C-alpha positions as a LaTeX table, in Angstrom:
\begin{tabular}{lrrr}
\hline
Residue & $x$ (\AA) & $y$ (\AA) & $z$ (\AA) \\
\hline
Met1 & 5.30 & $-31.18$ & 32.98 \\
Arg2 & 7.94 & $-32.28$ & 30.11 \\
Pro3 & 5.30 & $-33.20$ & 27.95 \\
Phe4 & 3.90 & $-30.00$ & 27.68 \\
Tyr5 & 7.35 & $-28.53$ & 27.24 \\
Phe6 & 7.61 & $-30.89$ & 24.21 \\
Met7 & 4.04 & $-30.02$ & 22.97 \\
Val8 & 5.31 & $-26.11$ & 23.06 \\
Val9 & 8.83 & $-26.68$ & 21.53 \\
Ala10 & 7.47 & $-28.48$ & 18.83 \\
Leu11 & 4.02 & $-26.01$ & 17.75 \\
Val12 & 7.13 & $-22.75$ & 17.91 \\
Val13 & 9.46 & $-25.20$ & 15.42 \\
Ala14 & 6.47 & $-26.15$ & 13.24 \\
Thr15 & 4.97 & $-22.00$ & 13.18 \\
Thr16 & 8.21 & $-20.92$ & 12.07 \\
Ala17 & 10.29 & $-23.69$ & 9.85 \\
Ser18 & 10.89 & $-22.22$ & 6.52 \\
Ala19 & 13.15 & $-23.75$ & 3.99 \\
Ala20 & 12.30 & $-19.97$ & 1.63 \\
Phe21 & 15.43 & $-18.22$ & 3.51 \\
Ala22 & 18.81 & $-19.08$ & 4.68 \\
Gln23 & 19.84 & $-16.49$ & 6.39 \\
Glu24 & 17.86 & $-13.59$ & 9.17 \\
Leu25 & 15.54 & $-11.53$ & 7.61 \\
Thr26 & 15.96 & $-7.80$ & 7.91 \\
Leu27 & 13.44 & $-5.03$ & 7.37 \\
Ala28 & 15.23 & $-3.85$ & 4.30 \\
Asp29 & 14.19 & $-7.89$ & 2.85 \\
Val30 & 10.87 & $-7.24$ & 3.79 \\
Val31 & 9.61 & $-4.29$ & 2.18 \\
Arg32 & 11.33 & $-5.18$ & $-1.06$ \\
Leu33 & 9.43 & $-8.68$ & $-0.76$ \\
Ala34 & 6.34 & $-7.17$ & 0.11 \\
Leu35 & 6.56 & $-4.13$ & $-2.93$ \\
Ser36 & 8.36 & $-7.03$ & $-5.49$ \\
Arg37 & 5.31 & $-10.07$ & $-4.54$ \\
Asn38 & 2.22 & $-8.20$ & $-3.03$ \\
Glu39 & $-0.75$ & $-8.22$ & $-5.22$ \\
Arg40 & $-1.21$ & $-4.57$ & $-4.02$ \\
Ser41 & 2.00 & $-3.32$ & $-6.07$ \\
Ala42 & 1.22 & $-5.06$ & $-8.50$ \\
Ile43 & $-2.44$ & $-2.91$ & $-8.52$ \\
Ala44 & $-0.64$ & 0.60 & $-8.24$ \\
Asn45 & 1.37 & $-0.02$ & $-11.39$ \\
Glu46 & $-2.07$ & $-0.70$ & $-13.43$ \\
Thr47 & $-3.49$ & 2.04 & $-12.63$ \\
Val48 & $-0.17$ & 4.07 & $-14.06$ \\
Val49 & $-1.11$ & 1.78 & $-17.01$ \\
Ser50 & $-4.51$ & 2.81 & $-17.37$ \\
Ala51 & $-4.13$ & 6.54 & $-16.62$ \\
Asp52 & $-1.53$ & 6.76 & $-19.76$ \\
Ala53 & $-4.20$ & 5.53 & $-22.20$ \\
Ala54 & $-6.48$ & 7.70 & $-21.57$ \\
Val55 & $-3.89$ & 10.13 & $-22.32$ \\
Thr56 & $-3.36$ & 8.39 & $-25.99$ \\
Lys57 & $-7.15$ & 8.67 & $-26.43$ \\
Ala58 & $-6.86$ & 12.37 & $-25.10$ \\
Arg59 & $-4.77$ & 13.14 & $-27.98$ \\
Val60 & $-7.10$ & 11.48 & $-30.66$ \\
Ala61 & $-8.53$ & 14.84 & $-30.82$ \\
Phe62 & $-4.92$ & 16.10 & $-32.59$ \\
Leu63 & $-4.28$ & 13.36 & $-34.62$ \\
Pro64 & $-5.19$ & 12.08 & $-38.01$ \\
Thr65 & $-7.19$ & 8.98 & $-38.71$ \\
Val66 & $-6.79$ & 6.90 & $-41.82$ \\
Thr67 & $-9.43$ & 3.90 & $-43.11$ \\
Leu68 & $-9.00$ & 1.50 & $-45.41$ \\
Ala69 & $-12.40$ & 0.07 & $-47.07$ \\
Gly70 & $-12.95$ & $-2.09$ & $-49.63$ \\
Ser71 & $-16.07$ & $-3.95$ & $-51.37$ \\
Glu72 & $-17.17$ & $-6.61$ & $-53.93$ \\
Val73 & $-20.53$ & $-6.87$ & $-55.56$ \\
Leu74 & $-21.45$ & $-9.60$ & $-56.78$ \\
Arg75 & $-24.74$ & $-9.17$ & $-58.94$ \\
Pro76 & $-27.42$ & $-12.21$ & $-60.60$ \\
Tyr77 & $-27.08$ & $-11.46$ & $-64.20$ \\
Gln78 & $-25.57$ & $-8.99$ & $-66.41$ \\
Val79 & $-26.70$ & $-5.14$ & $-66.51$ \\
Glu80 & $-26.77$ & $-3.46$ & $-70.30$ \\
Gln81 & $-25.63$ & 0.73 & $-70.03$ \\
His82 & $-27.14$ & 2.54 & $-72.72$ \\
Gly83 & $-27.52$ & $-0.28$ & $-74.97$ \\
Thr84 & $-24.02$ & $-1.02$ & $-75.53$ \\
Val85 & $-22.00$ & $-1.40$ & $-72.62$ \\
Thr86 & $-22.70$ & $-4.31$ & $-71.09$ \\
Ala87 & $-21.92$ & $-4.62$ & $-66.57$ \\
Arg88 & $-20.08$ & $-7.57$ & $-65.26$ \\
Thr89 & $-21.72$ & $-9.40$ & $-62.81$ \\
Asn90 & $-18.90$ & $-8.37$ & $-60.11$ \\
Ala91 & $-17.42$ & $-5.05$ & $-59.23$ \\
Ala92 & $-14.71$ & $-4.23$ & $-57.03$ \\
Ser93 & $-13.89$ & $-1.00$ & $-55.46$ \\
Gly94 & $-11.83$ & 0.73 & $-52.40$ \\
Ser95 & $-11.19$ & 3.88 & $-51.18$ \\
Leu96 & $-9.02$ & 5.73 & $-48.71$ \\
Thr97 & $-9.97$ & 7.97 & $-46.11$ \\
Val98 & $-7.80$ & 10.42 & $-44.00$ \\
Val99 & $-9.62$ & 12.76 & $-41.53$ \\
Gln100 & $-7.28$ & 15.54 & $-40.27$ \\
Pro101 & $-8.59$ & 17.47 & $-36.99$ \\
Leu102 & $-7.90$ & 21.84 & $-37.83$ \\
Leu103 & $-9.52$ & 23.41 & $-34.74$ \\
Ala104 & $-10.92$ & 22.10 & $-31.87$ \\
Val105 & $-10.60$ & 23.96 & $-28.85$ \\
Asn106 & $-12.26$ & 21.85 & $-26.12$ \\
Ala107 & $-9.56$ & 19.26 & $-26.78$ \\
Phe108 & $-7.15$ & 21.43 & $-25.28$ \\
Pro109 & $-8.45$ & 21.05 & $-21.65$ \\
Leu110 & $-9.06$ & 17.58 & $-21.83$ \\
Tyr111 & $-5.57$ & 16.73 & $-23.11$ \\
Ser112 & $-4.53$ & 18.70 & $-20.06$ \\
Gly113 & $-6.50$ & 16.92 & $-17.72$ \\
Ala114 & $-5.66$ & 13.53 & $-18.75$ \\
Lys115 & $-1.84$ & 14.31 & $-18.28$ \\
His116 & $-2.51$ & 15.43 & $-15.17$ \\
Ser117 & $-4.48$ & 12.03 & $-14.54$ \\
Leu118 & $-1.63$ & 10.52 & $-15.38$ \\
Asp119 & 0.74 & 12.70 & $-13.11$ \\
Ser120 & $-1.93$ & 11.83 & $-10.11$ \\
Ala121 & $-2.07$ & 7.79 & $-10.89$ \\
Arg122 & 2.07 & 8.09 & $-10.81$ \\
Trp123 & 2.36 & 9.92 & $-7.24$ \\
Asp124 & $-0.83$ & 7.59 & $-6.28$ \\
Glu125 & 1.20 & 4.45 & $-7.16$ \\
Leu126 & 3.83 & 5.58 & $-5.11$ \\
Asp127 & 1.91 & 6.02 & $-2.37$ \\
Gln128 & 0.09 & 2.90 & $-2.42$ \\
Arg129 & 3.68 & 0.77 & $-2.63$ \\
Arg130 & 4.63 & 3.09 & 0.43 \\
Lys131 & 1.81 & 2.38 & 2.68 \\
Leu132 & 2.11 & $-1.58$ & 1.92 \\
Ala133 & 6.05 & $-0.83$ & 3.12 \\
Phe134 & 4.49 & 0.23 & 6.09 \\
Asp135 & 2.17 & $-2.59$ & 6.74 \\
Ala136 & 4.85 & $-4.87$ & 5.92 \\
Ala137 & 7.22 & $-3.18$ & 8.52 \\
Arg138 & 4.46 & $-2.94$ & 11.21 \\
Ala139 & 3.80 & $-7.16$ & 10.44 \\
Phe140 & 7.66 & $-7.06$ & 10.84 \\
Phe141 & 8.26 & $-5.29$ & 14.09 \\
Ser142 & 5.20 & $-7.12$ & 15.65 \\
Leu143 & 6.96 & $-10.34$ & 15.01 \\
Ile144 & 9.80 & $-9.65$ & 16.76 \\
Thr145 & 7.78 & $-8.41$ & 19.84 \\
Gln146 & 5.69 & $-11.85$ & 19.65 \\
Glu147 & 9.22 & $-13.58$ & 19.68 \\
Arg148 & 10.22 & $-11.17$ & 22.65 \\
Leu149 & 6.77 & $-11.94$ & 24.46 \\
Met150 & 7.66 & $-15.81$ & 23.73 \\
Ser151 & 11.00 & $-15.72$ & 25.11 \\
Ala152 & 9.62 & $-13.89$ & 28.16 \\
Ala153 & 7.17 & $-16.48$ & 29.23 \\
Gln154 & 9.54 & $-19.04$ & 28.39 \\
Ser155 & 12.39 & $-16.88$ & 30.71 \\
Arg156 & 8.80 & $-17.39$ & 33.49 \\
Leu157 & 7.91 & $-20.46$ & 33.06 \\
Asp158 & 11.90 & $-21.76$ & 33.62 \\
Arg159 & 11.86 & $-19.59$ & 36.50 \\
Ala160 & 8.57 & $-21.00$ & 37.82 \\
Asn161 & 9.53 & $-24.80$ & 37.43 \\
Ala162 & 13.03 & $-24.03$ & 39.29 \\
Ser163 & 11.22 & $-22.28$ & 41.64 \\
Leu164 & 8.60 & $-25.24$ & 42.00 \\
Ser165 & 11.93 & $-27.89$ & 42.65 \\
Asp166 & 13.08 & $-25.76$ & 44.85 \\
Thr167 & 10.28 & $-24.91$ & 47.16 \\
Ala168 & 9.16 & $-29.06$ & 46.82 \\
Ala169 & 12.22 & $-29.75$ & 48.15 \\
Arg170 & 12.44 & $-27.25$ & 50.66 \\
Ala171 & 9.10 & $-28.81$ & 52.10 \\
Gln172 & 10.05 & $-32.24$ & 52.15 \\
Ala173 & 12.99 & $-31.19$ & 54.28 \\
Gly174 & 9.92 & $-30.11$ & 56.63 \\
Leu175 & 11.64 & $-25.78$ & 55.88 \\
Val176 & 8.35 & $-24.61$ & 54.89 \\
Ser177 & 5.13 & $-25.44$ & 54.89 \\
Ser178 & 2.77 & $-27.59$ & 51.66 \\
Asn179 & 1.26 & $-24.07$ & 51.20 \\
Asp180 & 4.32 & $-22.90$ & 49.90 \\
Val181 & 4.42 & $-25.84$ & 47.18 \\
Thr182 & 0.77 & $-25.09$ & 46.46 \\
Arg183 & 1.77 & $-21.32$ & 45.58 \\
Ser184 & 4.71 & $-22.53$ & 43.41 \\
Gln185 & 2.19 & $-25.19$ & 41.06 \\
Val186 & $-0.18$ & $-22.21$ & 40.74 \\
Asp187 & 2.78 & $-19.90$ & 39.68 \\
Arg188 & 3.86 & $-22.84$ & 36.75 \\
Ala189 & 0.17 & $-23.17$ & 36.04 \\
Ser190 & 0.32 & $-19.36$ & 35.11 \\
Ala191 & 3.14 & $-19.17$ & 33.20 \\
Glu192 & 2.46 & $-22.44$ & 31.47 \\
Gln193 & $-0.27$ & $-20.23$ & 30.47 \\
Ser194 & 1.71 & $-17.34$ & 29.52 \\
Val195 & 3.62 & $-19.96$ & 26.95 \\
Ala196 & 0.01 & $-21.21$ & 25.14 \\
Asn197 & $-0.47$ & $-17.71$ & 24.50 \\
Ala198 & 2.71 & $-16.31$ & 23.34 \\
Val199 & 3.16 & $-19.78$ & 21.26 \\
Ser200 & 0.14 & $-18.16$ & 19.41 \\
Gly201 & 0.76 & $-15.08$ & 19.11 \\
Leu202 & 3.88 & $-15.58$ & 17.86 \\
Ala203 & 1.95 & $-17.52$ & 15.10 \\
Glu204 & $-0.68$ & $-15.18$ & 14.39 \\
Ala205 & 1.78 & $-12.86$ & 13.69 \\
Arg206 & 4.49 & $-15.10$ & 11.56 \\
Leu207 & 1.06 & $-15.84$ & 9.05 \\
Glu208 & 0.47 & $-12.05$ & 9.08 \\
Leu209 & 3.61 & $-11.17$ & 7.64 \\
Gly210 & 3.79 & $-14.24$ & 5.34 \\
Tyr211 & 0.26 & $-12.82$ & 3.99 \\
Val212 & 1.79 & $-9.58$ & 3.07 \\
Leu213 & 4.93 & $-10.83$ & 1.76 \\
Asp214 & 3.00 & $-13.74$ & $-0.41$ \\
Ser215 & 6.23 & $-15.78$ & 1.16 \\
Ala216 & 7.26 & $-17.88$ & 4.11 \\
Val217 & 9.07 & $-16.33$ & 6.51 \\
Pro218 & 12.35 & $-17.44$ & 8.19 \\
Asn219 & 12.91 & $-18.85$ & 11.17 \\
Asp220 & 15.56 & $-15.99$ & 12.14 \\
Val221 & 14.63 & $-12.18$ & 12.02 \\
Asp222 & 16.96 & $-9.27$ & 12.33 \\
Ala223 & 15.78 & $-6.40$ & 14.44 \\
Pro224 & 17.09 & $-3.32$ & 13.40 \\
Ser225 & 19.48 & $-1.17$ & 16.38 \\
Glu226 & 19.43 & 2.26 & 14.40 \\
Asp227 & 16.75 & 4.55 & 15.05 \\
Leu228 & 14.23 & 4.68 & 11.72 \\
Ala229 & 13.51 & 8.35 & 13.06 \\
Pro230 & 17.13 & 9.46 & 13.80 \\
Phe231 & 16.55 & 13.45 & 12.65 \\
Ala232 & 15.72 & 16.02 & 14.57 \\
Leu233 & 12.48 & 15.90 & 16.13 \\
Asp234 & 11.71 & 20.19 & 15.04 \\
Ile235 & 8.18 & 20.23 & 14.14 \\
Ala236 & 8.42 & 23.39 & 11.75 \\
Asp237 & 10.99 & 21.81 & 9.27 \\
Leu238 & 9.52 & 17.90 & 9.10 \\
Val239 & 6.23 & 19.93 & 8.89 \\
Arg240 & 8.20 & 21.72 & 5.03 \\
Arg241 & 9.73 & 18.24 & 5.07 \\
Ala242 & 6.18 & 16.94 & 4.51 \\
Ile243 & 4.17 & 18.84 & 2.46 \\
Asn244 & 7.62 & 18.64 & $-0.38$ \\
Gln245 & 7.29 & 15.06 & 0.10 \\
Arg246 & 4.17 & 13.60 & 0.72 \\
Pro247 & 2.96 & 11.82 & $-2.78$ \\
Asp248 & $-0.53$ & 11.61 & $-1.41$ \\
Leu249 & $-0.52$ & 15.53 & $-1.30$ \\
Ala250 & 0.78 & 15.72 & $-5.03$ \\
Ala251 & $-1.65$ & 12.95 & $-5.71$ \\
Leu252 & $-4.21$ & 15.35 & $-4.79$ \\
Arg253 & $-2.38$ & 18.33 & $-6.19$ \\
Ser254 & $-2.38$ & 16.84 & $-9.62$ \\
Ser255 & $-5.81$ & 15.55 & $-9.20$ \\
Thr256 & $-7.22$ & 19.10 & $-8.37$ \\
Ala257 & $-5.81$ & 20.07 & $-11.48$ \\
Ala258 & $-6.75$ & 17.62 & $-13.56$ \\
Ala259 & $-10.58$ & 18.79 & $-12.36$ \\
Glu260 & $-9.66$ & 21.91 & $-12.85$ \\
Ala261 & $-9.12$ & 21.80 & $-16.86$ \\
Val262 & $-11.43$ & 19.44 & $-17.38$ \\
Ala263 & $-14.41$ & 22.08 & $-15.97$ \\
Lys264 & $-13.21$ & 24.44 & $-18.85$ \\
Glu265 & $-13.94$ & 22.42 & $-21.31$ \\
Pro266 & $-17.75$ & 22.32 & $-21.51$ \\
Gly267 & $-17.37$ & 26.01 & $-22.11$ \\
Leu268 & $-15.22$ & 25.84 & $-25.31$ \\
Arg269 & $-17.43$ & 23.70 & $-26.66$ \\
Phe270 & $-19.24$ & 26.85 & $-28.07$ \\
Val271 & $-16.37$ & 27.51 & $-30.22$ \\
Pro272 & $-17.27$ & 25.87 & $-33.74$ \\
Thr273 & $-14.86$ & 22.67 & $-34.95$ \\
Leu274 & $-13.16$ & 22.13 & $-38.33$ \\
Asn275 & $-11.67$ & 19.05 & $-39.61$ \\
Ala276 & $-10.99$ & 18.19 & $-43.26$ \\
Ser277 & $-11.05$ & 14.96 & $-45.12$ \\
Ala278 & $-9.47$ & 13.60 & $-48.23$ \\
Gln279 & $-10.95$ & 10.47 & $-49.95$ \\
Ala280 & $-9.59$ & 8.78 & $-52.86$ \\
Arg281 & $-11.37$ & 5.72 & $-54.50$ \\
Thr282 & $-11.09$ & 3.53 & $-57.01$ \\
Gln283 & $-12.98$ & 0.30 & $-58.47$ \\
Asp284 & $-12.37$ & $-1.92$ & $-61.37$ \\
Gln285 & $-14.51$ & $-0.45$ & $-63.85$ \\
Pro286 & $-14.80$ & 3.04 & $-65.03$ \\
Leu287 & $-16.70$ & 5.29 & $-62.75$ \\
Phe288 & $-20.32$ & 6.43 & $-63.30$ \\
Gly289 & $-20.14$ & 9.03 & $-65.78$ \\
Thr290 & $-16.90$ & 8.09 & $-67.07$ \\
Gln291 & $-15.58$ & 6.26 & $-69.96$ \\
Asn292 & $-12.36$ & 5.21 & $-68.55$ \\
Gln293 & $-11.47$ & 6.58 & $-65.19$ \\
Tyr294 & $-10.95$ & 4.25 & $-62.83$ \\
Ile295 & $-9.56$ & 6.55 & $-59.72$ \\
Asp296 & $-11.29$ & 9.86 & $-57.91$ \\
Gly297 & $-10.33$ & 12.09 & $-55.04$ \\
Thr298 & $-11.99$ & 14.88 & $-53.01$ \\
Leu299 & $-11.16$ & 16.72 & $-50.47$ \\
Thr300 & $-13.62$ & 18.48 & $-48.14$ \\
Leu301 & $-13.45$ & 20.95 & $-44.96$ \\
Asn302 & $-16.53$ & 20.15 & $-42.54$ \\
Leu303 & $-17.49$ & 23.28 & $-39.92$ \\
Asn304 & $-19.61$ & 22.32 & $-37.13$ \\
Trp305 & $-21.05$ & 24.80 & $-34.81$ \\
Ala306 & $-23.21$ & 23.85 & $-31.54$ \\
Ile307 & $-24.58$ & 26.97 & $-31.39$ \\
Trp308 & $-27.61$ & 25.31 & $-28.82$ \\
Asp309 & $-27.18$ & 21.64 & $-27.24$ \\
Ala310 & $-30.25$ & 21.74 & $-25.32$ \\
Gly311 & $-28.39$ & 22.89 & $-21.35$ \\
Asn312 & $-26.37$ & 19.84 & $-21.83$ \\
Arg313 & $-22.65$ & 22.07 & $-21.99$ \\
Ala314 & $-24.14$ & 24.46 & $-19.26$ \\
Ala315 & $-25.09$ & 21.25 & $-16.91$ \\
Asp316 & $-21.56$ & 19.61 & $-17.66$ \\
Ala317 & $-20.04$ & 22.74 & $-16.65$ \\
Asp318 & $-21.53$ & 22.90 & $-13.18$ \\
Ser319 & $-21.34$ & 19.43 & $-12.50$ \\
Arg320 & $-17.42$ & 19.75 & $-13.49$ \\
Gly321 & $-16.65$ & 22.98 & $-12.13$ \\
Ala322 & $-18.59$ & 21.54 & $-8.67$ \\
Ala323 & $-15.99$ & 18.25 & $-9.24$ \\
Ala324 & $-13.08$ & 20.89 & $-9.47$ \\
Arg325 & $-14.23$ & 22.65 & $-6.13$ \\
Val326 & $-14.19$ & 19.57 & $-3.99$ \\
Ala327 & $-10.81$ & 18.34 & $-5.41$ \\
Ser328 & $-9.88$ & 21.47 & $-4.37$ \\
Leu329 & $-11.28$ & 21.49 & $-0.92$ \\
Gln330 & $-9.90$ & 17.87 & $-0.76$ \\
Glu331 & $-5.95$ & 18.85 & $-1.46$ \\
Arg332 & $-7.17$ & 21.81 & 1.12 \\
Ala333 & $-8.24$ & 19.43 & 3.62 \\
Leu334 & $-4.99$ & 17.43 & 3.46 \\
Phe335 & $-2.70$ & 19.92 & 3.40 \\
Arg336 & $-3.78$ & 20.79 & 6.90 \\
Gln337 & $-4.00$ & 17.42 & 8.40 \\
Val338 & $-0.07$ & 16.99 & 7.26 \\
Asp339 & 0.91 & 19.49 & 9.74 \\
Val340 & $-1.36$ & 17.35 & 12.13 \\
Asp341 & $-0.26$ & 14.17 & 11.22 \\
Val342 & 3.20 & 15.19 & 11.61 \\
Arg343 & 2.78 & 16.86 & 15.14 \\
Thr344 & 0.75 & 13.96 & 16.20 \\
Ala345 & 3.62 & 11.17 & 15.31 \\
Val346 & 6.44 & 13.16 & 16.44 \\
Ala347 & 4.17 & 13.68 & 20.15 \\
Glu348 & 3.81 & 10.00 & 19.98 \\
Leu349 & 7.46 & 9.31 & 19.64 \\
Ala350 & 8.63 & 11.31 & 22.22 \\
Ser351 & 6.37 & 10.00 & 24.60 \\
Ala352 & 7.11 & 6.14 & 23.65 \\
Arg353 & 10.87 & 6.83 & 23.93 \\
Gln354 & 10.13 & 8.03 & 27.55 \\
Ala355 & 7.64 & 4.96 & 28.20 \\
Leu356 & 10.85 & 2.95 & 26.57 \\
Ala357 & 13.46 & 4.61 & 29.38 \\
Ala358 & 10.94 & 3.85 & 32.02 \\
Ala359 & 10.20 & 0.28 & 30.75 \\
Gln360 & 14.00 & $-0.56$ & 31.21 \\
Glu361 & 14.80 & 1.01 & 34.38 \\
Gly362 & 11.45 & $-1.16$ & 35.25 \\
Leu363 & 13.27 & $-4.33$ & 33.99 \\
Glu364 & 16.32 & $-3.89$ & 36.08 \\
Ala365 & 14.38 & $-3.58$ & 38.99 \\
Ser366 & 12.60 & $-6.51$ & 38.37 \\
Lys367 & 15.57 & $-8.28$ & 37.91 \\
Arg368 & 16.90 & $-7.15$ & 41.04 \\
Asp369 & 13.56 & $-7.92$ & 43.05 \\
Val370 & 13.86 & $-11.94$ & 41.78 \\
Asp371 & 17.55 & $-12.34$ & 42.94 \\
Glu372 & 16.86 & $-10.66$ & 45.85 \\
Thr373 & 13.80 & $-12.52$ & 47.00 \\
Asn374 & 15.14 & $-15.96$ & 45.68 \\
Ser375 & 18.35 & $-15.04$ & 48.51 \\
Leu376 & 15.68 & $-14.26$ & 50.62 \\
Tyr377 & 13.51 & $-17.00$ & 50.23 \\
Lys378 & 16.31 & $-19.32$ & 50.39 \\
Gln379 & 17.66 & $-17.73$ & 54.21 \\
Gly380 & 13.96 & $-18.23$ & 55.10 \\
Leu381 & 13.10 & $-14.59$ & 55.27 \\
Ala382 & 11.02 & $-14.35$ & 52.48 \\
Lys383 & 7.64 & $-16.40$ & 51.92 \\
Ala384 & 6.54 & $-18.27$ & 48.72 \\
Ile385 & 3.66 & $-15.33$ & 48.08 \\
Glu386 & 6.63 & $-12.79$ & 47.46 \\
Leu387 & 8.63 & $-15.46$ & 45.24 \\
Val388 & 5.67 & $-15.84$ & 43.18 \\
Asp389 & 5.15 & $-11.91$ & 43.11 \\
Ser390 & 8.57 & $-11.28$ & 42.02 \\
Asn391 & 8.50 & $-14.34$ & 39.26 \\
Gly392 & 5.29 & $-12.44$ & 37.90 \\
Ser393 & 6.69 & $-9.25$ & 38.33 \\
Arg394 & 9.33 & $-9.88$ & 36.35 \\
Phe395 & 7.34 & $-10.67$ & 33.35 \\
Asp396 & 5.15 & $-8.09$ & 33.52 \\
Ala397 & 8.36 & $-6.36$ & 33.42 \\
Asp398 & 9.37 & $-8.00$ & 30.44 \\
Val399 & 5.90 & $-7.63$ & 28.40 \\
Ala400 & 6.06 & $-3.65$ & 29.35 \\
Leu401 & 9.62 & $-3.31$ & 27.50 \\
Ala402 & 8.16 & $-5.17$ & 24.79 \\
Ala403 & 5.42 & $-3.60$ & 24.45 \\
Thr404 & 6.98 & $-0.08$ & 24.69 \\
Glu405 & 9.70 & $-1.12$ & 21.83 \\
Leu406 & 7.32 & $-1.77$ & 19.78 \\
Gln407 & 5.45 & 1.58 & 20.07 \\
Val408 & 8.53 & 2.91 & 19.51 \\
Arg409 & 8.65 & 1.61 & 16.44 \\
Gln410 & 5.70 & 2.36 & 15.43 \\
Ala411 & 6.14 & 5.98 & 16.25 \\
Glu412 & 9.09 & 6.07 & 13.80 \\
Leu413 & 7.04 & 4.43 & 11.69 \\
Asp414 & 4.17 & 7.12 & 11.66 \\
Leu415 & 6.67 & 9.69 & 11.45 \\
Arg416 & 8.20 & 8.74 & 8.37 \\
Ala417 & 4.84 & 7.82 & 6.84 \\
Ala418 & 4.16 & 11.54 & 8.10 \\
Leu419 & 6.67 & 12.80 & 6.31 \\
Gly420 & 5.96 & 11.24 & 2.78 \\
Leu421 & 9.16 & 8.83 & 3.43 \\
Phe422 & 9.83 & 4.18 & 3.26 \\
Pro423 & 10.00 & 2.68 & 6.37 \\
Ile424 & 13.87 & 3.02 & 5.47 \\
Asp425 & 16.29 & 4.63 & 3.07 \\
Gly426 & 17.13 & 3.72 & 0.06 \\
Val427 & 14.19 & 1.25 & $-0.99$ \\
Lys428 & 10.89 & 2.28 & $-2.54$ \\
\hline
\end{tabular}
């Protein structure tokens, strides 16, 4: 038994060893690490950068463009002009052109749509960071649960070893039969399996949390003692808060506004567009048809009226109108889903808290049962099977308590997620 015990201890130490931290890891630490190190946070930020660039591109329709051009012409031989003037074998020229849009009505909805899309991207970035924070928090509580399961399994093994040692001594003294020893050995074997399973589960939970954090997980983690959902469970008030706070709903509102704005653009293409173009050009020899003029300039007004575009305008209007209606329906569906999410989370939290109270009562009862059964067994008033059953019941009670504690934490996180909050206050 001793080699197995030391193997278990060595495996636990190996899976929990970490030099990355010198202090306990808290829930706030977990959230901050995930938001600063996980790639999902950086990806969400890049979507905002892309949306901001789209706004800049849409703004181009209102701003002037400036183009500078130059050329150098090389001729293989001299050219005589008018019999008296000989053109040089090379000629240089340059021009500066400025184009300013004066009237582009269809650019306004595109610009408005780009700004709404930027707002949507910013809300979506916040929501993606929020979801990452909740994934990290859930992994954190899963690790805490696995540590408690490991502790419960080790306690069960300690009790089984003590029971086996006592039963073997009593059997050697002729106070109990060898069958009692056999039953104690079976109980210890089962306890060893529980420890092995707990070691595996703990290692997996630590790896999962480390992946989310992109960092090694320290030996010690500090479970928060306070409730994550301390507010009153007034469903009507919570639903109102959720509607005002949910970033995914705000992102969808902005997306709907963007789609509706862009859908107006095809109908405005029928309005003529007008722009002004100013150009100045120069060259190193007299301009054509002049004697001493080397600089020239022009100012042009361009009017473009697309009277008929073969149906492209109507097709775009139908397509974008459908996209706007889809976005509006998605917003309406999410609006209704918010109410469902809040009500479901409140019901789960209430149920989990009741289950936790029952699990705590069950654990206290199982502790008393173990003590009473041990006392009766030593007096010869209980059998080995009863001792084994009480030890197993105590372990089941420990497991049930750890599971219900995790259930409560998960329900608290679900409620905060439904309200549009982060796992803890003060960290975004």
